[in-house]
C-alpha positions as CSV (number, residue, x, y, z in Angstrom):
1,X,64.5,161.4,256.9
2,X,65.6,159.1,259.5
3,X,69.1,157.9,258.7
4,X,68.6,154.7,260.7
5,X,65.8,153.5,258.6
6,X,67.6,154.2,255.2
7,X,70.6,152.4,254.0
8,X,72.0,155.7,252.3
9,X,73.8,158.2,254.5
10,X,75.5,161.4,254.1
11,X,78.9,159.8,254.9
12,X,78.7,158.2,251.4
13,X,79.5,160.3,248.4
14,X,78.7,158.5,245.1
15,X,75.6,156.5,244.5
16,X,75.0,154.3,241.4
17,X,71.7,154.6,240.0
18,X,71.0,151.8,237.6
19,X,68.3,149.5,236.3
20,X,66.4,147.8,233.6
21,X,66.8,148.9,230.0
22,X,63.0,148.0,229.6
23,X,61.8,149.9,232.7
24,X,58.6,151.5,231.5
25,X,58.7,155.2,230.8
26,X,55.9,155.6,233.5
27,X,58.5,154.9,235.9
28,X,60.8,157.9,234.7
29,X,59.2,160.2,237.6
30,X,60.0,157.7,240.2
31,X,63.6,157.5,239.0
32,X,63.8,161.4,238.9
33,X,62.3,161.8,242.4
34,X,64.9,159.2,243.7
35,X,67.8,161.1,242.0
36,X,66.3,164.4,243.3
37,X,66.4,163.1,246.8
38,X,69.9,161.9,246.5
39,X,71.0,165.4,245.2
40,X,69.3,167.0,248.0
41,X,71.5,164.9,250.4
42,X,74.7,165.9,248.4
43,X,75.2,162.8,246.6
44,X,77.0,162.5,243.3
45,X,75.2,160.3,241.0
46,X,76.8,157.6,238.7
47,X,75.1,155.8,236.1
48,X,75.6,153.6,233.0
49,X,74.2,155.8,230.2
50,X,71.8,153.0,228.6
51,X,68.2,153.3,227.7
52,X,65.6,152.8,230.5
53,X,66.4,153.5,234.1
54,X,69.8,155.1,233.2
55,X,68.3,157.3,230.6
56,X,65.7,158.6,233.2
57,X,68.4,159.4,235.7
58,X,70.5,161.3,233.1
59,X,67.3,163.0,231.7
60,X,66.4,164.2,235.2
61,X,70.0,165.6,235.8
62,X,69.8,167.4,232.3
63,X,66.3,168.6,233.0
64,X,67.2,170.2,236.5
65,X,70.5,171.5,235.2
66,X,72.6,169.2,237.8
67,X,74.8,167.4,235.2
68,X,77.8,168.5,237.0
69,X,76.6,166.2,239.8
70,X,76.7,163.2,237.7
71,X,79.0,160.9,236.0
72,X,78.1,158.2,233.2
73,X,80.3,155.1,233.0
74,X,80.3,154.0,229.4
75,X,81.4,151.1,227.5
76,X,81.7,153.0,224.4
77,X,84.5,155.0,223.1
78,X,82.3,157.6,221.2
79,X,78.9,159.3,221.3
80,X,78.1,157.5,218.1
81,X,78.1,154.1,220.0
82,X,75.4,155.0,222.4
83,X,71.9,153.7,221.5
84,X,70.3,156.1,219.2
85,X,67.5,156.8,221.9
86,X,70.0,158.3,224.3
87,X,72.7,159.6,222.2
88,X,71.6,163.3,222.0
89,X,70.7,163.2,225.6
90,X,74.3,162.0,226.6
91,X,75.9,164.7,224.4
92,X,73.7,167.2,226.3
93,X,74.7,165.9,229.6
94,X,78.3,166.3,228.8
95,X,77.7,169.7,227.3
96,X,75.9,170.7,230.5
97,X,78.8,169.9,232.8
98,X,78.5,166.0,233.3
99,X,81.4,163.7,233.4
100,X,81.7,160.6,231.2
101,X,84.0,157.8,231.8
102,X,84.8,156.4,228.4
103,X,85.2,152.7,227.6
104,X,87.1,151.1,224.6
105,X,84.1,149.7,222.5
106,X,83.1,151.2,219.2
107,X,79.8,149.4,219.1
108,X,80.7,147.3,216.1
109,X,82.2,144.4,217.9
110,X,80.7,140.8,218.1
111,X,77.9,140.4,220.7
112,X,80.2,138.6,223.2
113,X,82.7,141.4,223.1
114,X,79.9,144.1,223.6
115,X,78.6,142.0,226.5
116,X,81.9,141.8,228.1
117,X,82.4,145.5,227.6
118,X,79.1,146.2,229.3
119,X,79.9,144.0,232.4
120,X,83.2,145.6,232.6
121,X,81.6,149.1,232.6
122,X,79.3,147.9,235.5
123,X,82.4,146.8,237.3
124,X,84.0,150.1,236.9
125,X,80.9,151.8,238.2
126,X,80.7,149.7,241.2
127,X,84.5,150.3,242.0
128,X,83.4,154.1,242.2
129,X,80.4,154.1,244.2
130,X,79.5,153.9,247.9
131,X,76.1,152.4,247.3
132,X,73.6,151.4,244.6
133,X,69.9,152.1,243.9
134,X,68.5,149.8,241.3
135,X,65.2,149.8,239.4
136,X,64.5,146.2,238.4
137,X,61.8,145.2,235.6
138,X,61.7,141.9,233.7
139,X,64.8,140.0,233.6
140,X,67.4,142.7,234.1
141,X,70.4,140.5,233.9
142,X,72.9,143.3,233.8
143,X,71.3,145.0,236.8
144,X,71.4,141.7,238.8
145,X,75.2,141.3,237.8
146,X,75.8,144.8,239.2
147,X,73.7,144.2,242.3
148,X,75.7,140.8,243.0
149,X,79.0,142.7,242.6
150,X,78.0,145.7,244.9
151,X,76.8,143.0,247.5
152,X,80.0,141.2,247.1
153,X,81.8,144.3,248.1
154,X,79.3,144.9,251.1
155,X,78.0,148.1,249.6
156,X,74.6,149.3,250.7
157,X,72.0,148.4,248.1
158,X,68.4,149.6,247.7
159,X,66.2,148.1,245.0
160,X,62.7,148.9,243.5
161,X,61.2,145.8,242.0
162,X,58.6,146.8,239.4
163,X,56.3,144.2,238.6
164,X,59.1,141.4,239.6
165,X,60.1,139.4,242.6
166,X,62.8,140.4,244.9
167,X,66.1,138.7,243.7
168,X,67.6,136.0,245.9
169,X,71.2,136.1,246.9
170,X,72.9,134.0,249.5
171,X,73.2,135.7,252.9
172,X,71.0,138.7,251.9
173,X,67.6,139.4,253.4
174,X,65.5,142.4,251.6
175,X,63.9,144.7,254.2
176,X,61.4,147.4,253.3
177,X,62.6,151.0,253.8
178,X,60.8,153.0,256.1
179,X,61.6,156.4,254.6
180,X,58.5,157.0,253.0
181,X,58.2,159.5,250.0
182,X,59.9,158.5,246.9
183,X,61.4,155.5,248.7
184,X,58.0,153.9,249.4
185,X,58.2,150.5,247.9
186,X,62.0,150.0,248.0
187,X,64.0,147.4,249.8
188,X,67.4,147.6,251.3
189,X,69.8,144.7,251.7
190,X,70.6,143.3,254.9
191,X,73.8,141.1,255.2
192,X,73.0,138.0,257.3
193,X,76.6,137.1,257.6
């Protein structure tokens, strides 16, 4: 892969893999292929532990036995607070060597507090990564928040837009990646200022 055409380079160590909670299960293979490529290039994977894109990322790490190369950033303080759909997967990820950075939410708080906790989790993830790969589908408000924060920190951002338009941000131009393979259809952020 030509590093001049891809925005992710070997010099970077931790890549956030995030995306829509409603990303169709048919895209799990794409997420897995991207995670596989990142692992081959010696990246550590950070994700949020939610359903959808995060679930497919963590599922791939568990499936290939590479949990020790991943970290989940959780807003929750216990396994029981994770969505039922990913609770067992999250336990398995941890048992097989994955790291979890726990938050303070119990999952019983008011919606406004949970929403704030989720956004704080996203900020903690952004502070830890050298770049972001996002899988957008539908509204993806949390993913767009995370992308916005990554761009504000001038981090490399690559997005896959699944049945949605490219997001618009001031001073950002989206350029198609020319890597081929699993990166076909992805766009990288180019800073115009």
